[in-house]
C-alpha positions in Angstrom: 116.0 124.9 105.9 117.1 121.3 105.5 118.4 120.8 101.9 119.0 117.7 99.9 122.2 116.8 98.0 121.7 117.9 94.3 119.3 115.5 92.6 118.1 115.4 89.0 114.4 115.6 88.3 111.9 115.1 85.4 108.5 116.7 85.2 105.9 115.3 82.8 103.6 118.1 81.5 100.4 116.2 80.6 98.1 119.0 79.4 97.5 122.7 79.2 96.2 122.8 82.8 99.8 122.6 84.1 100.4 126.1 82.8 97.1 127.4 84.2 97.5 130.5 86.5 93.9 131.7 86.4 92.1 130.0 89.3 95.2 128.0 90.1 95.4 126.9 93.8 97.6 129.4 95.7 97.8 131.7 92.7 100.7 129.7 91.2 100.4 127.2 88.3 100.9 123.6 89.3 104.0 123.4 87.1 105.6 126.6 88.6 104.8 125.3 92.1 106.6 122.1 91.4 109.6 123.8 89.9 109.9 126.1 92.9 109.5 123.2 95.3 112.2 121.2 93.6 114.6 124.2 93.6 113.8 124.9 97.3 114.7 121.3 98.2 118.0 121.4 96.3 117.1 119.5 93.2 118.7 120.2 89.9 116.5 122.2 87.4 114.0 119.7 86.0 113.8 118.2 82.5 110.4 118.9 81.1 108.6 116.2 79.0 105.8 118.0 77.1 103.1 115.9 75.5 101.1 117.1 72.4 98.1 118.1 74.5 100.2 120.7 76.4 101.9 122.1 73.3 99.2 124.6 72.1 99.8 126.8 75.2 103.4 125.8 75.8 105.5 128.3 77.7 109.3 128.4 77.3 110.0 130.7 80.2 110.0 128.0 82.9 113.4 127.5 84.6 114.4 124.1 83.5 117.3 122.0 82.4 115.8 121.3 79.0 112.6 120.5 77.1 111.7 117.3 75.3 108.5 117.1 73.2 107.4 113.5 73.4 105.2 111.8 70.8 102.1 111.1 72.9 100.4 110.9 76.3 99.8 107.8 78.3 101.1 106.2 81.5 104.1 107.8 83.1 106.4 105.0 82.2 105.4 105.2 78.5 106.0 109.0 78.5 109.3 108.6 80.2 110.3 105.9 77.7 109.5 108.2 74.7 112.1 110.7 76.1 114.8 108.1 75.2 118.4 109.1 75.9 117.4 112.5 77.2 116.6 111.0 80.6 119.1 111.2 83.4 120.6 107.9 84.7 118.8 108.4 88.1 116.0 110.9 88.8 112.8 111.8 90.7 109.9 112.2 88.3 106.5 113.8 88.8 103.5 114.9 86.7 102.5 118.6 86.5 98.8 117.9 87.3 99.5 117.0 90.9 99.6 119.0 94.2 102.6 117.4 95.9 103.8 117.8 99.5 107.5 118.7 99.5 108.0 115.9 102.1 107.1 113.4 99.3 109.8 114.7 97.0 112.4 114.8 99.8 111.6 111.2 100.7 111.8 110.0 97.1 115.2 111.7 96.8 116.4 109.5 99.6 115.3 106.3 97.9 117.9 104.3 95.8 115.5 101.9 94.0 112.5 102.2 91.7 109.7 103.7 93.9 106.4 105.4 93.4 104.4 107.4 95.9 100.9 106.3 96.8 98.1 108.8 97.8 95.4 108.6 100.4 93.6 105.9 98.5 96.7 103.7 98.4 96.9 103.8 94.6 100.3 104.4 93.0 100.7 108.0 91.7 102.8 109.0 88.7 105.3 110.5 91.2 108.4 108.6 92.1 112.1 107.7 91.8 113.5 105.8 88.9 116.6 105.2 86.7 116.9 105.3 83.0 117.5 101.5 83.0 114.2 101.0 84.9 112.3 103.0 82.2 113.9 101.1 79.3 113.1 97.8 81.0 109.5 98.3 82.0 108.2 101.2 79.9 104.4 101.6 80.4 104.5 99.0 83.2 107.0 101.0 85.2 104.6 101.6 88.1 103.7 98.0 88.4 107.2 97.1 89.3 107.9 100.0 91.7 108.1 99.8 95.5 105.6 102.0 97.3 106.1 105.2 99.4 102.9 105.7 101.4 101.9 109.1 102.7 101.5 107.3 106.0 105.2 106.6 106.1 106.1 110.3 106.2 106.8 112.3 109.4 103.7 114.5 110.0 105.8 117.2 111.9 106.7 120.3 109.9 109.4 122.4 111.5 108.4 125.6 109.7 104.8 125.2 111.0 106.0 124.1 114.4 103.5 121.2 114.5 101.9 118.3 112.6 100.4 118.7 109.1 98.9 115.8 107.2 101.0 115.0 104.0 99.2 115.4 100.7 99.4 114.2 97.1 96.5 114.3 94.7 95.6 115.3 91.1 94.1 118.7 90.5 91.9 118.7 87.4 88.4 119.8 88.3 86.9 122.8 90.1 86.3 120.4 93.1 90.0 119.4 93.0 91.0 123.1 93.0 88.8 123.9 95.9 90.3 121.0 97.8 93.8 122.2 96.9 93.1 125.7 98.2 91.9 124.3 101.5 95.0 122.1 101.8 97.4 124.9 101.0 95.7 127.3 103.5 96.1 124.6 106.1 99.7 124.0 105.3 100.7 127.7 105.6 99.1 128.0 109.0 101.5 127.7 112.0 100.3 125.3 114.6 101.5 127.2 117.8 99.2 130.2 118.1 98.0 132.3 120.9 94.2 132.6 121.5 93.9 135.9 119.6 95.9 134.5 116.7 93.8 131.4 116.4 90.3 132.9 116.9 90.7 136.5 115.6 93.7 136.9 113.3 93.5 133.6 111.4 90.1 133.9 109.8 91.0 137.4 108.5 94.4 136.3 107.4 93.0 133.4 105.4 90.4 135.7 103.8 93.1 138.1 102.6 95.6 135.4 101.5 92.9 133.7 99.5 92.3 136.9 97.6 95.8 138.3 97.4 97.5 135.1 96.2 96.1 135.3 92.6 97.2 138.9 92.3 100.6 140.5 91.7 100.8 141.6 95.4 104.0 140.3 97.0 104.7 139.3 100.6 107.4 142.0 100.8 104.8 144.7 99.9 102.6 143.4 102.8 105.6 143.4 105.1 106.4 147.1 104.2 102.7 148.0 104.7 102.7 146.3 108.1 105.7 148.2 109.2 104.3 151.6 108.0 100.9 150.9 109.8 102.8 149.8 112.9 104.9 153.0 113.0 101.6 154.9 112.7 100.2 153.0 115.7 103.1 154.0 117.8 102.7 157.7 116.8 99.0 157.6 117.6 99.7 156.1 121.0 102.2 158.9 121.6 99.6 161.6 120.9 96.9 159.8 123.0 94.8 158.5 120.1 94.4 155.2 122.0 91.2 153.8 120.4 92.4 154.5 116.9 95.8 153.1 117.7 94.4 149.9 119.2 92.1 149.4 116.3 95.1 149.7 113.9 97.1 147.4 116.2 94.6 144.7 115.5 95.1 145.3 111.8 98.9 145.0 112.2 98.3 141.6 113.9 96.4 140.4 110.9 98.8 141.8 108.3 101.8 140.3 110.2 100.3 136.9 109.6 99.3 137.6 106.0 102.8 138.2 104.7 104.2 135.0 106.0 101.3 132.9 104.8 101.4 134.5 101.4 105.2 133.8 101.1 104.6 130.2 102.0 101.6 129.9 99.7 103.4 131.4 96.7 106.8 130.0 97.6 108.3 133.5 97.6 111.0 134.0 100.1 113.3 137.0 100.5 115.9 138.6 102.8 113.2 141.1 103.9 110.9 138.3 104.9 113.7 136.6 106.9 114.4 139.8 108.8 110.7 140.5 109.5 111.0 139.4 113.1 113.5 142.3 113.7 110.9 144.8 112.5 108.3 143.1 114.8 110.6 143.4 117.8 111.3 147.1 117.1 107.7 148.3 116.5 106.2 146.2 119.4 108.7 147.7 121.9 108.1 151.2 120.3 104.4 150.7 121.2 105.2 149.9 124.8 107.4 152.9 125.2 104.9 155.3 123.5 102.0 154.0 125.6 104.1 154.4 128.8 105.0 158.0 127.7 101.5 159.0 127.0 100.0 157.6 130.2 102.9 159.3 132.1 102.1 162.7 130.4 98.3 162.3 130.8 98.4 161.3 134.5 101.6 162.8 135.8 102.5 159.4 137.2 106.1 158.4 136.2 105.4 154.8 137.0 103.5 154.4 133.7 106.7 155.2 131.8 108.5 152.6 133.8 105.8 150.0 133.0 106.7 150.5 129.3 110.4 150.1 130.1 109.7 146.9 132.0 107.7 145.5 129.1 110.6 146.1 126.8 113.0 144.4 129.2 110.6 141.5 129.5 110.5 141.1 125.7 114.2 141.1 125.6 114.5 138.6 128.4 111.9 136.3 126.9 113.7 136.3 123.6 116.9 135.3 125.4 115.1 132.5 127.2 113.8 131.1 123.9 117.3 131.2 122.5 118.8 129.5 125.5 116.2 126.7 125.5 116.7 126.2 121.7 120.4 125.9 122.1 120.2 123.5 125.1 117.4 121.2 123.8 117.1 121.8 120.1 113.4 122.6 120.6 111.4 125.8 121.0 110.4 126.6 124.6 106.7 126.3 123.5 107.3 122.7 122.4 109.0 121.3 125.5 105.9 119.9 127.2 102.1 120.0 126.9 102.1 122.7 129.6 104.5 124.9 127.6 102.3 124.5 124.5 99.2 125.4 126.4 100.8 128.4 128.1 101.9 129.7 124.7 98.2 130.4 124.0 98.0 133.0 126.8 101.6 134.0 127.4 102.5 137.7 127.3 103.2 138.9 123.8 101.8 141.5 121.4 98.5 139.8 120.5 97.6 139.2 124.1 98.6 142.8 125.2 96.5 144.3 122.3 93.5 142.3 123.4 94.0 143.5 127.0 94.1 147.1 125.6 90.9 146.4 123.6 89.2 145.4 126.8 90.5 148.5 128.5 89.2 150.8 125.7 85.8 149.1 125.8 85.6 149.5 129.6 87.1 153.0 129.6 90.0 151.8 131.7 93.0 151.9 129.3 95.6 153.0 132.0 94.6 150.0 134.1 94.7 147.7 131.1 98.3 148.9 130.4 99.3 148.0 134.0 97.7 144.6 133.6 99.7 144.0 130.4 102.9 145.0 132.1 102.2 142.7 135.0 101.4 139.8 132.7 104.7 140.5 130.9 106.6 140.0 134.2 104.6 136.8 135.0 105.3 135.4 131.6 109.1 135.9 132.0 109.1 134.3 135.4 107.2 131.3 134.2 109.4 131.0 131.1 112.6 131.4 133.2 111.5 128.5 135.5 110.7 126.3 132.4 114.1 127.2 130.9 115.9 126.1 134.1 113.9 122.9 134.1 114.6 122.2 130.5 117.1 119.4 130.0 119.3 118.8 127.0 118.5 115.6 124.9 120.1 112.5 126.2 123.1 111.4 124.3 123.3 107.8 123.0 
């Protein structure tokens, strides 16, 4: 992940809602979300400015550089001015009643002059970049003298989502605001490059589960472990010929595989296990192909079915290598090279597509044929991706 040089930050805590975890969007209080965002971007731990309205439920366990209890509420400039000499010489400031896109914070960190961010309505928000000298000079009128950073000026592309996502910045105070915040967060944890089953089958179930799991103590790592256990069970069911049950649970694995990533992005919880999740995906998916091939070989006496499983494993390996080659040559994912590649991603041979082919086979009573179709589509996918990799050109140098 791109990280900033270390930058100091100040968070104004305007009221008790900043600490609110119950019904908080994404299951994380707005203050905790901001602290995690700042840390993830490379900021120094923030200085907290706590106004009297927030003190009755004040929590001292927030990771911060220090706490200053200011004399009263008011405009951001006035609250900052009351902090006096505690302010850093140069800092990014924000208020803990806002849902803030990390791109806003990154852009502000790159500014060298007094700046405030403006939301969708164009009005200046109490989120910006300032110096202690600016605060002493302008106090309550600080925002009136600040340059503007509009959300429209930010790059809509998000590398983690592999697509565009509209930047956001707005206050969260009412039930309507919280509902809006939930919708925004769910949208911003959804990857943009999905195959057809992922978009139309998995995503609705994933969002349903994430919406309900985020406010609980369930962690992304627990979901990852559950996914791996169920996936192992699917392979063992395939090996014993329990195809309908195995395919049904394979659909569940597809949903759970999306839930852990979305939950991690929603709650800003990353871990080494999450980073290695793709290794587990690779292992259990290829385990499925081999166990399916083994079962069909045993059930029919036709050795060719076993070789279909081997071919699918080989195609998966080859496809992974092609993605790596294109990424190193062009700096882009193979799926993002051209509109054709993006469209082909929706139907290209991969686990979700193969599972849906097997679902059709189960419904039609033709699972051996469905397995052969999946193997054939795996070969076609590698051929198409190989041709696209050969045609891919490195970026032109200046």
